[in-house]
PyMOL Python script that loads the backbone (N, CA, C, O; Angstrom):
from pymol import cmd

cmd.read_pdbstr("""\
ATOM      1  N   MET A   1      18.881 -57.261  52.751  1.00  0.00           N
ATOM      2  CA  MET A   1      17.811 -58.834  52.834  1.00  0.00           C
ATOM      3  C   MET A   1      17.314 -59.696  54.834  1.00  0.00           C
ATOM      4  O   MET A   1      17.901 -60.153  55.815  1.00  0.00           O
ATOM      5  N   SER A   2      16.243 -59.490  54.467  1.00  0.00           N
ATOM      6  CA  SER A   2      16.434 -60.122  55.863  1.00  0.00           C
ATOM      7  C   SER A   2      14.973 -60.538  55.211  1.00  0.00           C
ATOM      8  O   SER A   2      14.404 -60.030  54.244  1.00  0.00           O
ATOM      9  N   GLY A   3      14.586 -61.550  55.999  1.00  0.00           N
ATOM     10  CA  GLY A   3      13.792 -62.609  55.194  1.00  0.00           C
ATOM     11  C   GLY A   3      13.154 -65.346  56.843  1.00  0.00           C
ATOM     12  O   GLY A   3      13.653 -66.063  57.710  1.00  0.00           O
ATOM     13  N   ARG A   4      12.518 -65.290  56.386  1.00  0.00           N
ATOM     14  CA  ARG A   4      12.413 -65.740  56.795  1.00  0.00           C
ATOM     15  C   ARG A   4      12.798 -67.331  55.462  1.00  0.00           C
ATOM     16  O   ARG A   4      12.037 -67.478  54.506  1.00  0.00           O
ATOM     17  N   PHE A   5      13.617 -67.988  55.603  1.00  0.00           N
ATOM     18  CA  PHE A   5      14.308 -68.819  55.046  1.00  0.00           C
ATOM     19  C   PHE A   5      14.708 -71.025  55.138  1.00  0.00           C
ATOM     20  O   PHE A   5      14.937 -71.571  56.217  1.00  0.00           O
ATOM     21  N   PRO A   6      14.689 -71.546  54.237  1.00  0.00           N
ATOM     22  CA  PRO A   6      14.586 -72.973  54.524  1.00  0.00           C
ATOM     23  C   PRO A   6      16.082 -72.941  54.740  1.00  0.00           C
ATOM     24  O   PRO A   6      16.975 -72.274  54.217  1.00  0.00           O
ATOM     25  N   VAL A   7      16.067 -74.549  56.351  1.00  0.00           N
ATOM     26  CA  VAL A   7      18.636 -74.436  56.554  1.00  0.00           C
ATOM     27  C   VAL A   7      18.351 -75.456  55.398  1.00  0.00           C
ATOM     28  O   VAL A   7      17.238 -75.823  55.021  1.00  0.00           O
ATOM     29  N   PRO A   8      19.277 -75.751  55.028  1.00  0.00           N
ATOM     30  CA  PRO A   8      20.202 -76.929  54.036  1.00  0.00           C
ATOM     31  C   PRO A   8      20.177 -77.642  54.703  1.00  0.00           C
ATOM     32  O   PRO A   8      20.296 -77.237  55.859  1.00  0.00           O
ATOM     33  N   GLY A   9      20.038 -78.937  54.547  1.00  0.00           N
ATOM     34  CA  GLY A   9      20.024 -80.041  55.218  1.00  0.00           C
ATOM     35  C   GLY A   9      19.074 -80.553  56.190  1.00  0.00           C
ATOM     36  O   GLY A   9      19.395 -81.205  57.183  1.00  0.00           O
ATOM     37  N   TYR A  10      18.106 -80.290  55.920  1.00  0.00           N
ATOM     38  CA  TYR A  10      16.869 -80.049  56.547  1.00  0.00           C
ATOM     39  C   TYR A  10      15.635 -80.295  55.642  1.00  0.00           C
ATOM     40  O   TYR A  10      15.306 -79.431  54.829  1.00  0.00           O
ATOM     41  N   PRO A  11      15.158 -81.096  55.725  1.00  0.00           N
ATOM     42  CA  PRO A  11      13.688 -81.859  54.219  1.00  0.00           C
ATOM     43  C   PRO A  11      12.967 -80.621  54.853  1.00  0.00           C
ATOM     44  O   PRO A  11      13.042 -80.422  56.065  1.00  0.00           O
ATOM     45  N   ARG A  12      12.449 -80.009  54.236  1.00  0.00           N
ATOM     46  CA  ARG A  12      11.051 -79.327  54.514  1.00  0.00           C
ATOM     47  C   ARG A  12       9.472 -79.562  55.296  1.00  0.00           C
ATOM     48  O   ARG A  12       8.922 -78.575  55.786  1.00  0.00           O
ATOM     49  N   TRP A  13       8.748 -81.045  55.374  1.00  0.00           N
ATOM     50  CA  TRP A  13       8.302 -81.573  56.271  1.00  0.00           C
ATOM     51  C   TRP A  13       8.505 -81.094  57.785  1.00  0.00           C
ATOM     52  O   TRP A  13       7.603 -80.957  58.612  1.00  0.00           O
ATOM     53  N   THR A  14      10.153 -80.820  58.020  1.00  0.00           N
ATOM     54  CA  THR A  14      10.964 -81.098  58.881  1.00  0.00           C
ATOM     55  C   THR A  14      10.192 -79.848  60.042  1.00  0.00           C
ATOM     56  O   THR A  14       9.782 -79.987  61.194  1.00  0.00           O
ATOM     57  N   GLY A  15      10.239 -78.509  59.025  1.00  0.00           N
ATOM     58  CA  GLY A  15       9.427 -77.200  59.569  1.00  0.00           C
ATOM     59  C   GLY A  15      11.269 -76.232  60.122  1.00  0.00           C
ATOM     60  O   GLY A  15      11.174 -75.159  60.718  1.00  0.00           O
ATOM     61  N   VAL A  16      12.196 -76.614  59.917  1.00  0.00           N
ATOM     62  CA  VAL A  16      12.595 -76.083  60.337  1.00  0.00           C
ATOM     63  C   VAL A  16      13.284 -74.587  58.903  1.00  0.00           C
ATOM     64  O   VAL A  16      13.630 -74.780  57.738  1.00  0.00           O
ATOM     65  N   ARG A  17      13.206 -72.663  60.048  1.00  0.00           N
ATOM     66  CA  ARG A  17      13.442 -72.584  58.750  1.00  0.00           C
ATOM     67  C   ARG A  17      14.496 -70.892  59.670  1.00  0.00           C
ATOM     68  O   ARG A  17      14.140 -70.698  60.832  1.00  0.00           O
ATOM     69  N   ALA A  18      15.072 -70.377  59.385  1.00  0.00           N
ATOM     70  CA  ALA A  18      15.743 -69.232  59.486  1.00  0.00           C
ATOM     71  C   ALA A  18      15.673 -68.196  59.778  1.00  0.00           C
ATOM     72  O   ALA A  18      16.371 -67.667  58.914  1.00  0.00           O
ATOM     73  N   ASP A  19      15.180 -67.096  60.666  1.00  0.00           N
ATOM     74  CA  ASP A  19      14.976 -65.733  60.048  1.00  0.00           C
ATOM     75  C   ASP A  19      15.599 -64.983  60.949  1.00  0.00           C
ATOM     76  O   ASP A  19      15.701 -64.974  62.176  1.00  0.00           O
ATOM     77  N   ILE A  20      16.217 -63.998  59.549  1.00  0.00           N
ATOM     78  CA  ILE A  20      17.047 -63.297  58.949  1.00  0.00           C
ATOM     79  C   ILE A  20      16.760 -61.891  59.223  1.00  0.00           C
ATOM     80  O   ILE A  20      15.869 -61.180  58.761  1.00  0.00           O
ATOM     81  N   GLY A  21      17.868 -61.574  60.228  1.00  0.00           N
ATOM     82  CA  GLY A  21      17.155 -60.171  60.636  1.00  0.00           C
ATOM     83  C   GLY A  21      18.039 -59.128  59.528  1.00  0.00           C
ATOM     84  O   GLY A  21      18.839 -59.573  58.705  1.00  0.00           O
ATOM     85  N   THR A  22      17.792 -58.013  59.657  1.00  0.00           N
ATOM     86  CA  THR A  22      18.858 -56.387  58.815  1.00  0.00           C
ATOM     87  C   THR A  22      20.018 -56.548  59.373  1.00  0.00           C
ATOM     88  O   THR A  22      20.103 -56.875  60.557  1.00  0.00           O
ATOM     89  N   MET A  23      21.108 -56.336  58.582  1.00  0.00           N
ATOM     90  CA  MET A  23      22.139 -55.926  58.020  1.00  0.00           C
ATOM     91  C   MET A  23      22.089 -54.834  59.642  1.00  0.00           C
ATOM     92  O   MET A  23      21.001 -54.619  60.176  1.00  0.00           O
ATOM     93  N   HIS A  24      23.475 -54.224  60.266  1.00  0.00           N
ATOM     94  CA  HIS A  24      23.511 -53.524  61.307  1.00  0.00           C
ATOM     95  C   HIS A  24      25.081 -53.251  61.698  1.00  0.00           C
ATOM     96  O   HIS A  24      25.966 -54.093  61.854  1.00  0.00           O
ATOM     97  N   ILE A  25      25.178 -51.545  61.834  1.00  0.00           N
ATOM     98  CA  ILE A  25      27.178 -52.037  61.907  1.00  0.00           C
ATOM     99  C   ILE A  25      26.807 -52.228  64.538  1.00  0.00           C
ATOM    100  O   ILE A  25      26.131 -51.688  65.414  1.00  0.00           O
ATOM    101  N   GLY A  26      27.716 -53.191  64.410  1.00  0.00           N
ATOM    102  CA  GLY A  26      27.898 -52.780  66.233  1.00  0.00           C
ATOM    103  C   GLY A  26      28.588 -52.035  66.449  1.00  0.00           C
ATOM    104  O   GLY A  26      29.326 -51.522  65.608  1.00  0.00           O
ATOM    105  N   ALA A  27      28.543 -51.653  68.064  1.00  0.00           N
ATOM    106  CA  ALA A  27      29.496 -50.561  68.754  1.00  0.00           C
ATOM    107  C   ALA A  27      31.269 -50.435  68.435  1.00  0.00           C
ATOM    108  O   ALA A  27      31.854 -49.360  68.570  1.00  0.00           O
ATOM    109  N   ASP A  28      32.168 -52.057  67.881  1.00  0.00           N
ATOM    110  CA  ASP A  28      32.710 -52.403  67.247  1.00  0.00           C
ATOM    111  C   ASP A  28      33.054 -52.312  65.669  1.00  0.00           C
ATOM    112  O   ASP A  28      33.976 -52.816  65.028  1.00  0.00           O
ATOM    113  N   GLY A  29      32.118 -51.594  65.330  1.00  0.00           N
ATOM    114  CA  GLY A  29      32.119 -50.953  64.262  1.00  0.00           C
ATOM    115  C   GLY A  29      32.036 -52.414  62.856  1.00  0.00           C
ATOM    116  O   GLY A  29      32.196 -52.433  61.636  1.00  0.00           O
ATOM    117  N   ALA A  30      31.675 -53.537  64.008  1.00  0.00           N
ATOM    118  CA  ALA A  30      31.697 -55.403  62.667  1.00  0.00           C
ATOM    119  C   ALA A  30      30.032 -54.537  62.213  1.00  0.00           C
ATOM    120  O   ALA A  30      29.177 -53.827  62.742  1.00  0.00           O
ATOM    121  N   LEU A  31      30.324 -55.148  60.977  1.00  0.00           N
ATOM    122  CA  LEU A  31      28.586 -55.655  60.349  1.00  0.00           C
ATOM    123  C   LEU A  31      27.863 -57.127  60.487  1.00  0.00           C
ATOM    124  O   LEU A  31      27.928 -58.307  60.142  1.00  0.00           O
ATOM    125  N   THR A  32      27.413 -56.540  60.954  1.00  0.00           N
ATOM    126  CA  THR A  32      26.604 -57.438  61.597  1.00  0.00           C
ATOM    127  C   THR A  32      25.411 -58.249  61.402  1.00  0.00           C
ATOM    128  O   THR A  32      24.557 -57.517  60.901  1.00  0.00           O
ATOM    129  N   VAL A  33      24.879 -59.649  61.602  1.00  0.00           N
ATOM    130  CA  VAL A  33      23.361 -59.784  60.746  1.00  0.00           C
ATOM    131  C   VAL A  33      22.833 -61.124  62.198  1.00  0.00           C
ATOM    132  O   VAL A  33      23.270 -62.273  62.254  1.00  0.00           O
ATOM    133  N   ASP A  34      21.476 -60.274  63.534  1.00  0.00           N
ATOM    134  CA  ASP A  34      20.541 -61.639  63.571  1.00  0.00           C
ATOM    135  C   ASP A  34      20.040 -62.692  62.479  1.00  0.00           C
ATOM    136  O   ASP A  34      19.888 -62.720  61.257  1.00  0.00           O
ATOM    137  N   VAL A  35      19.876 -63.485  63.500  1.00  0.00           N
ATOM    138  CA  VAL A  35      19.747 -64.642  62.639  1.00  0.00           C
ATOM    139  C   VAL A  35      18.768 -66.075  63.248  1.00  0.00           C
ATOM    140  O   VAL A  35      18.972 -67.026  62.494  1.00  0.00           O
ATOM    141  N   THR A  36      18.125 -66.315  64.002  1.00  0.00           N
ATOM    142  CA  THR A  36      16.932 -66.772  65.175  1.00  0.00           C
ATOM    143  C   THR A  36      16.244 -68.270  63.844  1.00  0.00           C
ATOM    144  O   THR A  36      15.441 -68.282  62.911  1.00  0.00           O
ATOM    145  N   VAL A  37      17.266 -69.441  64.607  1.00  0.00           N
ATOM    146  CA  VAL A  37      16.802 -70.412  63.705  1.00  0.00           C
ATOM    147  C   VAL A  37      15.518 -71.185  64.508  1.00  0.00           C
ATOM    148  O   VAL A  37      15.949 -71.791  65.489  1.00  0.00           O
ATOM    149  N   ARG A  38      14.139 -71.307  64.346  1.00  0.00           N
ATOM    150  CA  ARG A  38      13.570 -72.766  65.036  1.00  0.00           C
ATOM    151  C   ARG A  38      13.162 -73.762  64.844  1.00  0.00           C
ATOM    152  O   ARG A  38      12.089 -74.067  64.323  1.00  0.00           O
ATOM    153  N   VAL A  39      13.957 -74.389  65.237  1.00  0.00           N
ATOM    154  CA  VAL A  39      14.065 -75.810  65.623  1.00  0.00           C
ATOM    155  C   VAL A  39      12.312 -76.407  66.281  1.00  0.00           C
ATOM    156  O   VAL A  39      11.694 -76.125  67.308  1.00  0.00           O
ATOM    157  N   THR A  40      12.018 -77.259  65.182  1.00  0.00           N
ATOM    158  CA  THR A  40      10.945 -78.350  65.077  1.00  0.00           C
ATOM    159  C   THR A  40      10.780 -79.674  65.506  1.00  0.00           C
ATOM    160  O   THR A  40      11.196 -80.643  64.871  1.00  0.00           O
ATOM    161  N   GLN A  41       9.899 -79.759  67.068  1.00  0.00           N
ATOM    162  CA  GLN A  41      10.092 -81.589  67.485  1.00  0.00           C
ATOM    163  C   GLN A  41      10.445 -81.763  65.814  1.00  0.00           C
ATOM    164  O   GLN A  41      11.607 -81.456  65.547  1.00  0.00           O
ATOM    165  N   ARG A  42       9.506 -82.268  64.505  1.00  0.00           N
ATOM    166  CA  ARG A  42       9.917 -82.846  63.664  1.00  0.00           C
ATOM    167  C   ARG A  42      11.484 -83.265  63.199  1.00  0.00           C
ATOM    168  O   ARG A  42      11.970 -84.368  62.952  1.00  0.00           O
ATOM    169  N   ALA A  43      12.096 -81.837  63.184  1.00  0.00           N
ATOM    170  CA  ALA A  43      13.624 -81.978  63.361  1.00  0.00           C
ATOM    171  C   ALA A  43      14.682 -82.517  64.257  1.00  0.00           C
ATOM    172  O   ALA A  43      15.818 -82.896  63.971  1.00  0.00           O
ATOM    173  N   ARG A  44      14.135 -82.477  65.277  1.00  0.00           N
ATOM    174  CA  ARG A  44      14.361 -82.876  66.440  1.00  0.00           C
ATOM    175  C   ARG A  44      14.499 -84.851  65.837  1.00  0.00           C
ATOM    176  O   ARG A  44      15.577 -85.339  65.495  1.00  0.00           O
ATOM    177  N   TRP A  45      13.316 -85.556  65.851  1.00  0.00           N
ATOM    178  CA  TRP A  45      12.815 -86.705  65.319  1.00  0.00           C
ATOM    179  C   TRP A  45      14.054 -87.223  64.823  1.00  0.00           C
ATOM    180  O   TRP A  45      14.716 -88.140  65.310  1.00  0.00           O
ATOM    181  N   TYR A  46      14.392 -86.283  63.415  1.00  0.00           N
ATOM    182  CA  TYR A  46      14.559 -86.510  62.634  1.00  0.00           C
ATOM    183  C   TYR A  46      16.218 -86.855  62.428  1.00  0.00           C
ATOM    184  O   TYR A  46      16.868 -87.679  61.785  1.00  0.00           O
ATOM    185  N   VAL A  47      16.429 -86.044  63.102  1.00  0.00           N
ATOM    186  CA  VAL A  47      17.978 -86.217  63.322  1.00  0.00           C
ATOM    187  C   VAL A  47      17.991 -87.438  63.941  1.00  0.00           C
ATOM    188  O   VAL A  47      18.417 -88.417  63.328  1.00  0.00           O
ATOM    189  N   LEU A  48      17.431 -87.563  65.503  1.00  0.00           N
ATOM    190  CA  LEU A  48      17.881 -88.805  65.552  1.00  0.00           C
ATOM    191  C   LEU A  48      17.862 -90.346  64.944  1.00  0.00           C
ATOM    192  O   LEU A  48      18.497 -91.381  65.147  1.00  0.00           O
ATOM    193  N   VAL A  49      16.906 -89.970  64.186  1.00  0.00           N
ATOM    194  CA  VAL A  49      16.871 -90.734  62.880  1.00  0.00           C
ATOM    195  C   VAL A  49      17.471 -91.582  62.419  1.00  0.00           C
ATOM    196  O   VAL A  49      17.435 -92.812  62.381  1.00  0.00           O
ATOM    197  N   ARG A  50      18.257 -90.521  61.925  1.00  0.00           N
ATOM    198  CA  ARG A  50      18.670 -90.633  61.510  1.00  0.00           C
ATOM    199  C   ARG A  50      20.548 -91.412  61.796  1.00  0.00           C
ATOM    200  O   ARG A  50      21.279 -92.327  61.418  1.00  0.00           O
ATOM    201  N   GLN A  51      20.511 -90.567  62.454  1.00  0.00           N
ATOM    202  CA  GLN A  51      22.072 -90.525  64.057  1.00  0.00           C
ATOM    203  C   GLN A  51      21.803 -92.806  63.728  1.00  0.00           C
ATOM    204  O   GLN A  51      22.363 -93.516  62.893  1.00  0.00           O
ATOM    205  N   LEU A  52      20.943 -93.124  64.618  1.00  0.00           N
ATOM    206  CA  LEU A  52      20.187 -94.289  65.155  1.00  0.00           C
ATOM    207  C   LEU A  52      20.911 -95.629  63.505  1.00  0.00           C
ATOM    208  O   LEU A  52      21.561 -96.665  63.365  1.00  0.00           O
ATOM    209  N   LEU A  53      19.976 -94.296  62.448  1.00  0.00           N
ATOM    210  CA  LEU A  53      20.659 -95.829  61.156  1.00  0.00           C
ATOM    211  C   LEU A  53      21.793 -95.454  61.049  1.00  0.00           C
ATOM    212  O   LEU A  53      22.203 -95.882  59.970  1.00  0.00           O
ATOM    213  N   GLY A  54      22.703 -94.783  61.647  1.00  0.00           N
ATOM    214  CA  GLY A  54      24.003 -94.369  60.892  1.00  0.00           C
ATOM    215  C   GLY A  54      23.663 -93.859  59.509  1.00  0.00           C
ATOM    216  O   GLY A  54      24.323 -94.547  58.730  1.00  0.00           O
ATOM    217  N   LYS A  55      23.154 -93.234  59.035  1.00  0.00           N
ATOM    218  CA  LYS A  55      23.801 -91.812  57.701  1.00  0.00           C
ATOM    219  C   LYS A  55      24.003 -91.027  58.113  1.00  0.00           C
ATOM    220  O   LYS A  55      24.848 -90.385  57.490  1.00  0.00           O
ATOM    221  N   GLY A  56      23.392 -90.225  59.683  1.00  0.00           N
ATOM    222  CA  GLY A  56      24.925 -89.111  59.572  1.00  0.00           C
ATOM    223  C   GLY A  56      23.200 -88.149  58.885  1.00  0.00           C
ATOM    224  O   GLY A  56      22.150 -88.367  58.281  1.00  0.00           O
ATOM    225  N   VAL A  57      24.135 -86.867  59.671  1.00  0.00           N
ATOM    226  CA  VAL A  57      23.166 -85.953  59.726  1.00  0.00           C
ATOM    227  C   VAL A  57      23.634 -84.622  57.865  1.00  0.00           C
ATOM    228  O   VAL A  57      24.541 -83.791  57.816  1.00  0.00           O
ATOM    229  N   PRO A  58      22.609 -84.963  56.704  1.00  0.00           N
ATOM    230  CA  PRO A  58      23.077 -83.701  55.481  1.00  0.00           C
ATOM    231  C   PRO A  58      23.042 -82.686  56.203  1.00  0.00           C
ATOM    232  O   PRO A  58      22.221 -82.107  56.914  1.00  0.00           O
ATOM    233  N   GLY A  59      24.922 -82.480  55.643  1.00  0.00           N
ATOM    234  CA  GLY A  59      25.083 -80.758  55.568  1.00  0.00           C
ATOM    235  C   GLY A  59      26.291 -80.887  56.582  1.00  0.00           C
ATOM    236  O   GLY A  59      27.398 -80.368  56.445  1.00  0.00           O
ATOM    237  N   ALA A  60      25.942 -81.527  57.422  1.00  0.00           N
ATOM    238  CA  ALA A  60      27.014 -81.525  58.550  1.00  0.00           C
ATOM    239  C   ALA A  60      28.119 -81.205  58.765  1.00  0.00           C
ATOM    240  O   ALA A  60      28.667 -82.292  58.579  1.00  0.00           O
ATOM    241  N   THR A  61      29.120 -80.348  59.094  1.00  0.00           N
ATOM    242  CA  THR A  61      30.338 -79.872  58.631  1.00  0.00           C
ATOM    243  C   THR A  61      30.727 -80.995  59.956  1.00  0.00           C
ATOM    244  O   THR A  61      30.060 -81.476  60.872  1.00  0.00           O
ATOM    245  N   ALA A  62      32.833 -81.172  59.313  1.00  0.00           N
ATOM    246  CA  ALA A  62      33.418 -82.786  60.325  1.00  0.00           C
ATOM    247  C   ALA A  62      34.182 -82.282  60.964  1.00  0.00           C
ATOM    248  O   ALA A  62      34.828 -82.933  61.785  1.00  0.00           O
TER     249      ALA A  62
END
""", "prot")
cmd.dss("prot")
cmd.show_as("cartoon", "prot")
cmd.util.cbc("prot")
cmd.orient("prot")
């Protein structure tokens, strides 16, 4: 399953996307997947404003 997907915790208008590559078997025999996340400037501002307002970032783990 490869493709481009939205990242949970960020609204669509921020433009954050994750590109998930195909699965392959690594040198040690482990199943691996390459994931590339594109973080936009809007997403950085979104996180900064939420932190300054004390609302936290939705979807962030403690």
